[in-house]
C-alpha positions, -999 to +999 in steps of 0.1 A: -321+523+206-345+521+183-352+554+158-376+581+174-391+597+144-423+612+135-439+633+113-444+668+129-462+701+116-441+727+132-420+755+114-386+736+116-394+703+096-416+680+083-402+649+104-383+647+139-358+628+156-360+625+192-332+603+200-311+628+216-325+629+251-327+590+254-289+590+240-275+615+264-291+598+295-270+567+287-235+583+281-239+613+309-210+613+331-192+588+310-163+599+289-177+614+254-173+643+230-206+649+235-215+674+263-249+684+261-283+663+244-279+690+219-244+682+209-258+647+206-284+657+181-258+677+164-239+644+160-269+622+147-277+655+122-240+650+109-240+608+105-274+617+080-261+603+049-270+627+018-301+618+002-321+634-025-350+630-001-336+653+021-338+691+016-323+704+048-314+692+085-314+712+118-312+710+153-333+728+180-338+729+218-324+698+239-313+679+204-340+675+185-331+669+146-359+684+122-359+672+090-370+696+055-379+668+029-374+674-008-400+692-027-388+675-058-385+643-039-423+647-023-434+660-064-420+629-078-428+603-053-465+612-058-460+615-096-448+578-097-477+566-074-504+580-105-483+564-130-477+530-116-504+526-087-509+531-054-503+490-043-467+505-053-468+525-019-477+489+004-454+488+031-436+454+039-449+444+073-423+414+074-456+387+078-464+365+046-495+343+056-517+356+084-552+340+098-579+370+108-605+347+131-637+375+130-670+372+130-680+342+146-717+344+149-734+311+167-753+288+144-791+285+152-789+322+164-793+356+141-766+377+140-770+408+160-753+441+165-734+428+191-714+409+157-708+441+136-676+450+155-660+419+151-671+415+113-663+448+099-631+453+124-620+419+111-628+429+076-606+464+079-574+446+095-576+415+068-575+444+041-549+462+050-526+433+054-541+421+025-529+456+004-494+449+023-494+414+001-500+392+030-521+362+021-550+363+044-571+332+055-602+350+066-617+327+088-651+324+104-650+303+134-687+298+139-702+280+169-712+251+155-713+224+180-716+215+219-742+211+241-766+236+226-772+215+199-780+184+216-808+202+229-822+218+195-823+187+177-839+168+202-863+196+209-870+191+171-879+157+170-902+158+197-922+189+185-912+193+148-901+161+132-908+172+096-889+204+101-861+215+078-862+250+075-868+251+036-902+264+034-900+291+060-891+328+047-875+337+082-863+300+091-835+315+114-861+335+132-881+300+139-845+285+153-842+311+173-874+305+189-869+272+192-833+275+206-851+292+237-878+266+240-851+241+241-833+256+268-858+261+288-872+227+286-836+217+292-830+233+324-864+225+338-877+189+324-847+162+338-858+136+313-854+162+286-820+170+298-809+139+296-821+129+261-804+161+252-772+149+267-772+117+248-780+137+217-746+153+218-726+119+219-750+108+191-740+135+168-706+137+179-704+098+173-716+104+134-752+093+140-768+098+106-804+110+119-789+134+143-760+149+119-782+152+088-806+174+117-775+195+124-767+201+090-801+211+083-798+237+113-763+250+103-778+254+065-803+275+077-785+300+096-753+300+068-781+313+045-787+340+068-752+350+076-741+350+038-770+379+033-754+402+057-719+391+047-733+399+011-745+434+022-714+442+039-692+431+012-669+407+037-658+376+025-651+348+050-647+311+049-665+289+072-644+269+096-664+263+126-657+249+161-669+217+144-642+216+121-615+214+145-629+186+169-608+159+154-580+174+166-585+181+200-577+141+214-542+145+199-534+183+208-547+175+248-522+144+244-497+165+235-497+189+260-505+161+286-473+143+273-453+178+280-466+176+319-488+206+312-521+189+321-531+181+356-561+170+370-586+188+391-618+178+405-623+156+378-614+181+354-580+182+330-564+220+336-532+237+328-521+258+355-504+291+347-484+310+367-500+344+376-536+334+371-559+328+402-580+299+378-564+271+353-575+267+319-600+240+315-589+217+284-612+188+292-645+195+316-656+168+344-678+149+321-651+142+294-664+170+268-647+196+253-645+232+255-636+263+239-603+263+251-602+227+241-612+240+208-594+268+205-560+252+213-570+225+183-578+257+161-544+269+170-526+238+164-542+236+131-533+272+120-497+269+128-491+229+115-514+227+087-524+264+073-487+275+084-496+308+094-470+334+109-497+356+124-530+346+139-553+372+148-586+369+171-614+396+169-638+399+197-648+414+225-630+427+251-646+404+276-627+377+260-595+392+270-582+370+300-592+335+279-571+347+250-542+356+274-544+319+291-549+306+259-520+320+245-493+319+279-505+279+275-493+276+236-461+294+247-456+271+274-460+239+251-438+254+228-460+263+198-454+304+201-419+317+214-416+337+244-413+370+225-448+388+216-434+402+183-414+371+171-427+350+146-449+331+150-473+352+164-509+357+180-527+386+188-561+394+202-580+423+189-604+430+217-634+458+212-660+474+238-697+475+234-724+493+212-741+515+230-775+531+228-781+569+238-793+557+273-757+549+278-766+513+278-760+482+257-779+487+223-808+471+226-847+476+208-873+486+231-882+451+238-850+449+254-841+421+224-807+425+208-807+446+175-808+423+143-779+433+122-803+431+092-828+456+108-799+477+115-785+480+080-821+483+062-825+515+087-792+527+077-801+525+038-835+536+042-827+567+063-798+575+036-818+562+005-845+591+019-813+618+023-810+615-013-847+617-020-852+650-001-823+666-024-837+657-055-818+627-070-848+604-075-856+629-105-820+628-117-809+592-114-824+559-125-835+539-096-805+517-096-781+542-089-801+559-065-804+520-048-765+518-050-757+549-035-779+548-005-764+516+002-731+531-001-741+559+022-758+539+046-733+511+051-704+529+049-714+554+075-728+525+099-688+511+092-672+542+094-691+554+128-679+522+143-637+524+130-633+559+136-635+548+172-603+532+194-620+498+193-610+493+228-638+517+240-673+513+239-694+538+214-729+551+211-747+542+183-763+575+167-778+569+131-784+611+133-746+614+137-733+587+116-754+601+086-745+640+092-733+654+060-708+673+083-685+663+107-661+634+107-686+609+090-686+588+063-708+611+044-693+638+045-660+621+035-678+604+001-695+637-006-658+652-005-642+625-029-673+632-051-665+666-050-628+659-062-642+637-092-664+662-100-634+690-102-618+664-125-649+660-149-656+696-151-621+707-162-629+683-193-593+672-192-581+636-199-563+627-164-544+599-177-531+619-206-521+646-177-503+619-156-483+608-188-475+643-199-480+664-169-462+668-137-465+675-099-454+709-085-457+721-050-454+757-052-481+768-028-479+760+008-509+744+008-501+725-019-472+712+002-493+703+030-511+686+007-485+667-010-465+657+022-500+641+038-503+623+008-469+604+009-474+599+042-502+568+036-478+540+035-469+551+072-501+551+081-510+516+069-480+506+086-488+526+124-525+509+116-513+472+113-489+477+144-515+486+169-543+467+149-562+502+152-585+510+121-590+541+137-556+552+127-564+551+090-598+572+097-582+594+113-557+603+084-588+600+059-605+627+074-572+647+077-569+642+042-600+659+034-597+689+054-561+693+040-577+691+004-602+717+010-577+744+027-557+735-004-588+740-028-601+772-009-568+787-017-556+773-045-574+779-081-576+748-099-594+744-132-583+772-156-556+783-135-517+781-148-510+754-124-539+735-137-524+702-149-502+701-114-534+707-095-558+684-113-527+657-107-528+665-070-567+664-070-563+631-086-540+620-060-562+629-035-590+610-046-569+577-056-556+579-016-589+583-004-601+559-026-579+530-017-588+542+023-624+533+015-615+503+004-595+492+033-625+503+055-649+485+036-667+513+020-678+517-015-667+552-030-691+575-052-683+595-078-710+619-077-734+632-053 
């Protein structure tokens, strides 16, 4: 039976083991020395080996084993982290190399608010894995192949034969207009539709003229994407649909050779148990689709990139596709039957971004919200808030800009990440930029205040680390110390279910616990100044690591 141990906040202990009832249900009525759940709990408590980590063990009620940690162990753990660095607290997640597939916008279309969640959730998951010493291959699986390019290129050749996008400031805007126009013509003009389909064949066959046009379109979009990623401080390596296209025929052949592929109404499909519809791997016209590309990409990631864990970050609307695709991969023998065995795949689904009207977040003209516009407004509002507080008189212009970016972009990220990713959330600038409550702005101010306390002490914190010690004497010092050492457990929990919201909750609670400590324990000028300054520094270090894992830039003064 797996140990059921959890942190608790009752007066009996810091951690509690709740296995006794489960064990009792298995041995009840059988020959045993244990006559009740409490007796089982007593047995567990007696079996615990002596450890410097544990101060006291007690058993309550129906076998709850309560454990109080040793103050000296907690103090030493915090001090060692300050001396050796927070990296020493990184948990081992049992994976050496992972692929995180996230963001994935479509070429020739602008990034919009719908790409926001995939981008920042994927980035946060990547950062947490990297903190745990996992080699992460950050993959941008952009939509850069298929029928839409035949339409767009053929339309460009007919209407704008000299266009290359290089002379236009908003070239991607123009591309999006051209895409809509080409789609309209494709749907309404049979001759154009035929030409567009032939254009796809020429493109995929390597025709020089069509390949050059395709490369120009991709280049224009890539520049636009890179501007957004630069603002969000998100790093990705592009390996789009076109990259995996050469691998598809061999992958389909392997599936076919193992008896998985069947003919159905002219298409090639895989029938999956429990599904009403098959997984189409080759369309009626002989073309490939998302499933074909995803299977080829998975084969490549397993066999060439040697990934042990492949994580796909997309909206929950694609859950069925991934369920079927993973099932097919297990049937062909690429993945083990157990979902926790390696190599493994995980779909990280997320809900919609809603407007204040409760509907999908859109502009007044019902267009999807451009991501660059949203980020611009977040920064602009944050800058105005700083100006209203008089910071433009105190700071240099570049410092004001950097602070506005950190606050604005951080607020957008945190407002998204603090929610359980599987649910929808309402996008509200006023709420996310509030200096009170569970917001990035509040947390950034809290961190800046801690930095201010340390500065006002005029003590060399590095020297204090060398000569001083952490002493958890006051009740609220101990509560803060316990919260700090739980950081590695939180990272492990967040990665178990791939929920950055767990880390956000921990960060907010840390800020609240610190506030309670500071309001009851004088720091600067107290007899315990050295220990309490070290506690302040430890809190700031963990807060900064949380910010880093969420992709938020910390501020040291506000």
